[in-house]
N, C-alpha and C positions, 0 to 999 in steps of 0.2 A: 925338910918337912914344913918349915915356917913359910916357904914360898908356896907350897901346895895349899896350906891353910889360907893364906892371903888370896890366892887365886880362887879358891872356893868361895870366899866372902864376896869378892868382886863379881863372880859369876851369879851368885844368889841375888845380889843387888841389881845386876843387869836384867835378869829374868823378871824380877819383881817390877822394875820400871817398865819393861816391855808389856807385861800383863796389864798394869794400870793404864798405860797409854792406850792399849787396845780397848779397854772398857770405856774410856772417855769418848772414843770415836765411834762407838756403837749406838749412839743416840738415834731414836726413831724420829721421823718428821711428823708423824701422826700425833696431834695434840691429845686426843682421847687416850692413846696408849701411854702418854707421858704422865697422866694423872693417876694411873693404876700402879700401885706398888705391889711388888711380889709378896710382901708380908701381909697383905690384906688390909693395910691402913686405908683410911677414908680421906679422900681429897676432894676439894671443890675448886674448880677453875672458873673464875669470873673474867670475862673479857668483853671488849666492845668491837662492834663493826660500824664504821662511821665515826664521827667526832662526838664524843661524850665520855662520861666516866662512871665508874661503879663504886659502891660502898657496901660494907656488910657490918652486921652487929651480931655477935653471939652473946657476949657479956661485956662488962666494962673493961676487962683486961684484953679481950680479943675482939677488936673492931678496927675498921678503917673508915674514916670520914672522907667526904669530898675534899679535894685540895685543888683549887684553881691554879696554883703555881706549878704543881706537879700532879697533873690528873692521873687517877688510877685507871689505866686502860687494860691492864691485865694483872690479876691477883690470884695467887695460889694459896689455899687455906688447907692446912693439914689438921685433921680432927682425930682424936683418940677413940671416939665412939660416935654413934649416930646422935646428931644434935639438930635442934631447930636453929635456923639461920635467917635473920632478916636481911634482905637484899634490896638495894635501891640503885637507881641510875639517874643521871642528869645529863641532858643534851648541852653541847656547847652552843654558843651564839651562832645563829644561822642554820641550826639543825633541830630536828624534833625526834623524840623517842617514837619508835614504831612498834617494837615487840621484843620479847625475850624468846630465845630459842634454847631448848634444853637438849643436849646431846644431838645437836643439828636438826631438831624438829621444832616447829612452832609450839610455843608453850603458853605465853600469856601476853596480853596487851596492857597489863597494869605495870606501871613503872616500879611500884613497891611490891615486894613479895615476901612471904614467910614460908620457908620450905623445911622439910626434914631431910637432912643429908645423911644417907646410910651407906653410901658406896661412892665410887668415883663418879663425879657429876661435873658436867661442863655446861655453864650458862653463859649465853652471849646476849648483851644488850645491843639491839640493832637500832641505829640512828640513820635518818635520811635528811638530805638538805631540804630546807624550806623552799618551796617554789612559789 
């Protein structure tokens, strides 16, 4: 009876590990789908195209400033409710800011923005080489 009990425990652990490993390998390549949570949480994805970095400010406890030693080129922000977010970007040397895209569509040519995030949102700061 003890052998059957031990075998059952081993079997449960094996199945659990198999299920967890399968969940990890089921990630999507589509970034827009990555920021949508099945519970309806609100996410903001900030990223760059070209050489530059992004920053954001919600309040003093929830912000990321520019960091030249470790540039912020991709940032995920989880929000509990719809909130105003101040967003900024800065081009690296030899590059210039061109525009922001929101959910893969042209959005603004202002490097500083203040937006209300109320759902899964993807903003990309686009930089181009100075010619």
